[in-house]
Chimera marker file (.cmm) of the C-alpha trace (Angstrom):
<marker_set name="trace">
<marker id="1" x="171.324" y="143.598" z="-37.955" r="1" g="1" b="0" radius="0.5"/>
<marker id="2" x="174.176" y="145.160" z="-40.471" r="1" g="1" b="0" radius="0.5"/>
<marker id="3" x="173.219" y="148.603" z="-39.334" r="1" g="1" b="0" radius="0.5"/>
<marker id="4" x="173.549" y="147.477" z="-35.470" r="1" g="1" b="0" radius="0.5"/>
<marker id="5" x="176.975" y="145.975" z="-35.106" r="1" g="1" b="0" radius="0.5"/>
<marker id="6" x="176.346" y="145.737" z="-31.294" r="1" g="1" b="0" radius="0.5"/>
<marker id="7" x="173.558" y="143.555" z="-31.659" r="1" g="1" b="0" radius="0.5"/>
<marker id="8" x="173.980" y="140.187" z="-29.582" r="1" g="1" b="0" radius="0.5"/>
<marker id="9" x="172.404" y="136.904" z="-31.547" r="1" g="1" b="0" radius="0.5"/>
<marker id="10" x="171.939" y="133.872" z="-29.116" r="1" g="1" b="0" radius="0.5"/>
<marker id="11" x="171.599" y="130.706" z="-30.627" r="1" g="1" b="0" radius="0.5"/>
<marker id="12" x="169.471" y="128.029" z="-28.436" r="1" g="1" b="0" radius="0.5"/>
<marker id="13" x="168.147" y="124.615" z="-28.508" r="1" g="1" b="0" radius="0.5"/>
<marker id="14" x="164.942" y="123.692" z="-26.942" r="1" g="1" b="0" radius="0.5"/>
<marker id="15" x="166.678" y="122.214" z="-24.148" r="1" g="1" b="0" radius="0.5"/>
<marker id="16" x="168.755" y="125.374" z="-23.482" r="1" g="1" b="0" radius="0.5"/>
<marker id="17" x="165.897" y="127.424" z="-23.189" r="1" g="1" b="0" radius="0.5"/>
<marker id="18" x="164.008" y="124.918" z="-20.977" r="1" g="1" b="0" radius="0.5"/>
<marker id="19" x="167.061" y="123.911" z="-18.704" r="1" g="1" b="0" radius="0.5"/>
<marker id="20" x="169.763" y="126.907" z="-19.068" r="1" g="1" b="0" radius="0.5"/>
<marker id="21" x="173.184" y="127.127" z="-20.400" r="1" g="1" b="0" radius="0.5"/>
<marker id="22" x="174.830" y="124.803" z="-19.102" r="1" g="1" b="0" radius="0.5"/>
<marker id="23" x="171.687" y="122.182" z="-18.907" r="1" g="1" b="0" radius="0.5"/>
<marker id="24" x="171.194" y="121.482" z="-15.390" r="1" g="1" b="0" radius="0.5"/>
<marker id="25" x="168.503" y="119.827" z="-13.287" r="1" g="1" b="0" radius="0.5"/>
<marker id="26" x="167.482" y="122.693" z="-10.894" r="1" g="1" b="0" radius="0.5"/>
<marker id="27" x="163.990" y="123.756" z="-9.695" r="1" g="1" b="0" radius="0.5"/>
<marker id="28" x="161.399" y="124.999" z="-12.210" r="1" g="1" b="0" radius="0.5"/>
<marker id="29" x="161.997" y="128.714" z="-10.812" r="1" g="1" b="0" radius="0.5"/>
<marker id="30" x="165.812" y="128.659" z="-11.106" r="1" g="1" b="0" radius="0.5"/>
<marker id="31" x="165.265" y="127.293" z="-14.726" r="1" g="1" b="0" radius="0.5"/>
<marker id="32" x="162.568" y="129.926" z="-15.469" r="1" g="1" b="0" radius="0.5"/>
<marker id="33" x="165.009" y="132.813" z="-13.856" r="1" g="1" b="0" radius="0.5"/>
<marker id="34" x="167.894" y="131.379" z="-16.335" r="1" g="1" b="0" radius="0.5"/>
<marker id="35" x="165.710" y="131.400" z="-19.135" r="1" g="1" b="0" radius="0.5"/>
<marker id="36" x="164.667" y="135.150" z="-18.589" r="1" g="1" b="0" radius="0.5"/>
<marker id="37" x="168.384" y="135.929" z="-18.445" r="1" g="1" b="0" radius="0.5"/>
<marker id="38" x="169.283" y="134.476" z="-21.674" r="1" g="1" b="0" radius="0.5"/>
<marker id="39" x="166.505" y="136.162" z="-23.532" r="1" g="1" b="0" radius="0.5"/>
<marker id="40" x="167.000" y="139.496" z="-22.000" r="1" g="1" b="0" radius="0.5"/>
<marker id="41" x="170.638" y="139.513" z="-23.147" r="1" g="1" b="0" radius="0.5"/>
<marker id="42" x="169.971" y="139.162" z="-27.029" r="1" g="1" b="0" radius="0.5"/>
<marker id="43" x="168.236" y="141.101" z="-29.768" r="1" g="1" b="0" radius="0.5"/>
<marker id="44" x="167.970" y="137.990" z="-32.215" r="1" g="1" b="0" radius="0.5"/>
<marker id="45" x="167.489" y="134.259" z="-31.311" r="1" g="1" b="0" radius="0.5"/>
<marker id="46" x="168.395" y="131.502" z="-33.390" r="1" g="1" b="0" radius="0.5"/>
<marker id="47" x="165.811" y="128.678" z="-32.075" r="1" g="1" b="0" radius="0.5"/>
<marker id="48" x="166.078" y="125.351" z="-33.357" r="1" g="1" b="0" radius="0.5"/>
<marker id="49" x="163.605" y="122.437" z="-32.059" r="1" g="1" b="0" radius="0.5"/>
<marker id="50" x="161.356" y="119.918" z="-33.434" r="1" g="1" b="0" radius="0.5"/>
<marker id="51" x="158.460" y="121.825" z="-32.368" r="1" g="1" b="0" radius="0.5"/>
<marker id="52" x="159.624" y="125.507" z="-31.585" r="1" g="1" b="0" radius="0.5"/>
<marker id="53" x="157.536" y="127.573" z="-28.998" r="1" g="1" b="0" radius="0.5"/>
<marker id="54" x="158.110" y="131.446" z="-29.359" r="1" g="1" b="0" radius="0.5"/>
<marker id="55" x="158.870" y="132.783" z="-26.157" r="1" g="1" b="0" radius="0.5"/>
<marker id="56" x="156.642" y="135.776" z="-25.057" r="1" g="1" b="0" radius="0.5"/>
<marker id="57" x="157.672" y="139.316" z="-26.516" r="1" g="1" b="0" radius="0.5"/>
<marker id="58" x="159.345" y="137.672" z="-29.445" r="1" g="1" b="0" radius="0.5"/>
<marker id="59" x="158.392" y="137.645" z="-33.151" r="1" g="1" b="0" radius="0.5"/>
<marker id="60" x="159.479" y="135.311" z="-35.863" r="1" g="1" b="0" radius="0.5"/>
<marker id="61" x="161.489" y="136.507" z="-38.560" r="1" g="1" b="0" radius="0.5"/>
<marker id="62" x="161.798" y="133.795" z="-40.506" r="1" g="1" b="0" radius="0.5"/>
<marker id="63" x="161.559" y="129.673" z="-40.265" r="1" g="1" b="0" radius="0.5"/>
<marker id="64" x="162.712" y="126.787" z="-42.177" r="1" g="1" b="0" radius="0.5"/>
<marker id="65" x="163.126" y="123.055" z="-41.444" r="1" g="1" b="0" radius="0.5"/>
<marker id="66" x="166.699" y="121.651" z="-41.720" r="1" g="1" b="0" radius="0.5"/>
<marker id="67" x="168.484" y="118.299" z="-41.469" r="1" g="1" b="0" radius="0.5"/>
<marker id="68" x="171.336" y="117.882" z="-38.925" r="1" g="1" b="0" radius="0.5"/>
<marker id="69" x="173.700" y="115.118" z="-39.374" r="1" g="1" b="0" radius="0.5"/>
<marker id="70" x="175.153" y="114.087" z="-36.294" r="1" g="1" b="0" radius="0.5"/>
<marker id="71" x="178.301" y="112.098" z="-35.513" r="1" g="1" b="0" radius="0.5"/>
<marker id="72" x="177.408" y="108.607" z="-35.013" r="1" g="1" b="0" radius="0.5"/>
<marker id="73" x="173.874" y="109.412" z="-34.306" r="1" g="1" b="0" radius="0.5"/>
<marker id="74" x="170.996" y="109.493" z="-36.825" r="1" g="1" b="0" radius="0.5"/>
<marker id="75" x="170.360" y="112.481" z="-38.871" r="1" g="1" b="0" radius="0.5"/>
<marker id="76" x="167.499" y="114.308" z="-37.198" r="1" g="1" b="0" radius="0.5"/>
<marker id="77" x="165.357" y="117.467" z="-38.679" r="1" g="1" b="0" radius="0.5"/>
<marker id="78" x="164.425" y="120.630" z="-36.708" r="1" g="1" b="0" radius="0.5"/>
<marker id="79" x="162.830" y="123.706" z="-37.244" r="1" g="1" b="0" radius="0.5"/>
<marker id="80" x="165.013" y="126.749" z="-37.160" r="1" g="1" b="0" radius="0.5"/>
<marker id="81" x="163.433" y="129.765" z="-36.363" r="1" g="1" b="0" radius="0.5"/>
<marker id="82" x="164.764" y="133.423" z="-36.210" r="1" g="1" b="0" radius="0.5"/>
<marker id="83" x="163.359" y="135.547" z="-33.489" r="1" g="1" b="0" radius="0.5"/>
<marker id="84" x="163.384" y="139.274" z="-33.160" r="1" g="1" b="0" radius="0.5"/>
<marker id="85" x="162.456" y="141.349" z="-29.697" r="1" g="1" b="0" radius="0.5"/>
<marker id="86" x="159.373" y="143.074" z="-30.275" r="1" g="1" b="0" radius="0.5"/>
<link id1="1" id2="2" r="1" g="1" b="0" radius="0.2"/>
<link id1="2" id2="3" r="1" g="1" b="0" radius="0.2"/>
<link id1="3" id2="4" r="1" g="1" b="0" radius="0.2"/>
<link id1="4" id2="5" r="1" g="1" b="0" radius="0.2"/>
<link id1="5" id2="6" r="1" g="1" b="0" radius="0.2"/>
<link id1="6" id2="7" r="1" g="1" b="0" radius="0.2"/>
<link id1="7" id2="8" r="1" g="1" b="0" radius="0.2"/>
<link id1="8" id2="9" r="1" g="1" b="0" radius="0.2"/>
<link id1="9" id2="10" r="1" g="1" b="0" radius="0.2"/>
<link id1="10" id2="11" r="1" g="1" b="0" radius="0.2"/>
<link id1="11" id2="12" r="1" g="1" b="0" radius="0.2"/>
<link id1="12" id2="13" r="1" g="1" b="0" radius="0.2"/>
<link id1="13" id2="14" r="1" g="1" b="0" radius="0.2"/>
<link id1="14" id2="15" r="1" g="1" b="0" radius="0.2"/>
<link id1="15" id2="16" r="1" g="1" b="0" radius="0.2"/>
<link id1="16" id2="17" r="1" g="1" b="0" radius="0.2"/>
<link id1="17" id2="18" r="1" g="1" b="0" radius="0.2"/>
<link id1="18" id2="19" r="1" g="1" b="0" radius="0.2"/>
<link id1="19" id2="20" r="1" g="1" b="0" radius="0.2"/>
<link id1="20" id2="21" r="1" g="1" b="0" radius="0.2"/>
<link id1="21" id2="22" r="1" g="1" b="0" radius="0.2"/>
<link id1="22" id2="23" r="1" g="1" b="0" radius="0.2"/>
<link id1="23" id2="24" r="1" g="1" b="0" radius="0.2"/>
<link id1="24" id2="25" r="1" g="1" b="0" radius="0.2"/>
<link id1="25" id2="26" r="1" g="1" b="0" radius="0.2"/>
<link id1="26" id2="27" r="1" g="1" b="0" radius="0.2"/>
<link id1="27" id2="28" r="1" g="1" b="0" radius="0.2"/>
<link id1="28" id2="29" r="1" g="1" b="0" radius="0.2"/>
<link id1="29" id2="30" r="1" g="1" b="0" radius="0.2"/>
<link id1="30" id2="31" r="1" g="1" b="0" radius="0.2"/>
<link id1="31" id2="32" r="1" g="1" b="0" radius="0.2"/>
<link id1="32" id2="33" r="1" g="1" b="0" radius="0.2"/>
<link id1="33" id2="34" r="1" g="1" b="0" radius="0.2"/>
<link id1="34" id2="35" r="1" g="1" b="0" radius="0.2"/>
<link id1="35" id2="36" r="1" g="1" b="0" radius="0.2"/>
<link id1="36" id2="37" r="1" g="1" b="0" radius="0.2"/>
<link id1="37" id2="38" r="1" g="1" b="0" radius="0.2"/>
<link id1="38" id2="39" r="1" g="1" b="0" radius="0.2"/>
<link id1="39" id2="40" r="1" g="1" b="0" radius="0.2"/>
<link id1="40" id2="41" r="1" g="1" b="0" radius="0.2"/>
<link id1="41" id2="42" r="1" g="1" b="0" radius="0.2"/>
<link id1="42" id2="43" r="1" g="1" b="0" radius="0.2"/>
<link id1="43" id2="44" r="1" g="1" b="0" radius="0.2"/>
<link id1="44" id2="45" r="1" g="1" b="0" radius="0.2"/>
<link id1="45" id2="46" r="1" g="1" b="0" radius="0.2"/>
<link id1="46" id2="47" r="1" g="1" b="0" radius="0.2"/>
<link id1="47" id2="48" r="1" g="1" b="0" radius="0.2"/>
<link id1="48" id2="49" r="1" g="1" b="0" radius="0.2"/>
<link id1="49" id2="50" r="1" g="1" b="0" radius="0.2"/>
<link id1="50" id2="51" r="1" g="1" b="0" radius="0.2"/>
<link id1="51" id2="52" r="1" g="1" b="0" radius="0.2"/>
<link id1="52" id2="53" r="1" g="1" b="0" radius="0.2"/>
<link id1="53" id2="54" r="1" g="1" b="0" radius="0.2"/>
<link id1="54" id2="55" r="1" g="1" b="0" radius="0.2"/>
<link id1="55" id2="56" r="1" g="1" b="0" radius="0.2"/>
<link id1="56" id2="57" r="1" g="1" b="0" radius="0.2"/>
<link id1="57" id2="58" r="1" g="1" b="0" radius="0.2"/>
<link id1="58" id2="59" r="1" g="1" b="0" radius="0.2"/>
<link id1="59" id2="60" r="1" g="1" b="0" radius="0.2"/>
<link id1="60" id2="61" r="1" g="1" b="0" radius="0.2"/>
<link id1="61" id2="62" r="1" g="1" b="0" radius="0.2"/>
<link id1="62" id2="63" r="1" g="1" b="0" radius="0.2"/>
<link id1="63" id2="64" r="1" g="1" b="0" radius="0.2"/>
<link id1="64" id2="65" r="1" g="1" b="0" radius="0.2"/>
<link id1="65" id2="66" r="1" g="1" b="0" radius="0.2"/>
<link id1="66" id2="67" r="1" g="1" b="0" radius="0.2"/>
<link id1="67" id2="68" r="1" g="1" b="0" radius="0.2"/>
<link id1="68" id2="69" r="1" g="1" b="0" radius="0.2"/>
<link id1="69" id2="70" r="1" g="1" b="0" radius="0.2"/>
<link id1="70" id2="71" r="1" g="1" b="0" radius="0.2"/>
<link id1="71" id2="72" r="1" g="1" b="0" radius="0.2"/>
<link id1="72" id2="73" r="1" g="1" b="0" radius="0.2"/>
<link id1="73" id2="74" r="1" g="1" b="0" radius="0.2"/>
<link id1="74" id2="75" r="1" g="1" b="0" radius="0.2"/>
<link id1="75" id2="76" r="1" g="1" b="0" radius="0.2"/>
<link id1="76" id2="77" r="1" g="1" b="0" radius="0.2"/>
<link id1="77" id2="78" r="1" g="1" b="0" radius="0.2"/>
<link id1="78" id2="79" r="1" g="1" b="0" radius="0.2"/>
<link id1="79" id2="80" r="1" g="1" b="0" radius="0.2"/>
<link id1="80" id2="81" r="1" g="1" b="0" radius="0.2"/>
<link id1="81" id2="82" r="1" g="1" b="0" radius="0.2"/>
<link id1="82" id2="83" r="1" g="1" b="0" radius="0.2"/>
<link id1="83" id2="84" r="1" g="1" b="0" radius="0.2"/>
<link id1="84" id2="85" r="1" g="1" b="0" radius="0.2"/>
<link id1="85" id2="86" r="1" g="1" b="0" radius="0.2"/>
</marker_set>
């Protein structure tokens, strides 16, 4: 990534991949299209989820579990996975 200063890194949660950004309750076809647009605009994705699902056309670079402390909410644990376009 250091040698590619113009690469784009998207940070996405499971909800954003499934419901788009910003999240909306739209028909499945619309959500699928929004997901494809998000994935097509990045070279790398940082995905965080309890059980990450790697989208087609992406490979895992690294993965690690992290605990997220949230204001006024219970601490939660998620897998953080860095994906690279194949």
